[in-house]
C-alpha positions in Angstrom: 114.8 164.0 35.4 112.0 163.1 37.9 110.9 166.7 38.2 110.2 167.0 34.5 108.0 164.0 34.6 106.1 165.5 37.5 105.5 168.7 35.6 104.3 166.8 32.5 101.9 164.7 34.7 100.5 167.8 36.3 100.0 169.4 33.0 98.3 166.3 31.6 95.9 166.0 34.6 95.1 169.7 34.5 94.2 169.4 30.8 92.0 166.4 31.6 90.4 168.4 34.4 89.5 171.2 32.1 88.1 168.8 29.5 86.0 167.1 32.2 84.9 170.5 33.5 83.7 171.6 30.1 81.9 168.3 29.5 80.1 168.5 32.9 79.2 172.1 32.4 77.5 171.2 29.1 75.7 168.2 30.8 74.5 170.5 33.6 73.2 173.1 31.2 71.4 170.4 29.2 69.7 169.0 32.3 68.8 172.5 33.4 67.2 173.2 30.0 65.2 170.0 30.2 63.9 171.0 33.6 63.0 174.5 32.3 61.1 173.1 29.4 59.1 170.7 31.6 55.8 171.8 33.0 56.0 169.4 35.9 59.5 167.7 36.0 59.6 164.3 37.6 61.7 163.5 40.6 64.1 161.5 38.4 64.8 164.5 36.1 65.4 166.8 39.1 67.7 164.1 40.6 69.8 164.1 37.4 69.9 167.9 37.5 71.2 167.9 41.1 73.8 165.2 40.2 75.1 167.2 37.2 75.2 170.4 39.2 77.2 168.7 42.1 79.7 167.2 39.6 80.3 170.5 37.9 80.8 172.5 41.2 83.1 169.8 42.5 85.3 170.2 39.4 85.2 174.0 39.8 86.5 173.7 43.4 89.1 171.2 42.3 90.3 173.6 39.5 90.4 176.5 42.0 92.4 174.4 44.5 94.9 173.4 41.7 95.0 177.0 40.5 94.2 175.9 37.0 93.2 178.5 34.4 92.2 178.2 30.8 95.3 180.3 29.8 97.8 178.4 31.8 
């Protein structure tokens, strides 16, 4: 009884992790594109790029630690 709930919770959190990972990847790519288009990007733009990159790589490490795949 309790083990089934644990499995459902894990699956639910893994799905949320994958959705968050995809969202953050898109945000990182958007910020990267902004910096590439700028002749002289401001410090604030570079700051937002670094934050987006850090969030994305944090989620990548979390997915690897949980052994989450797109197929599973």
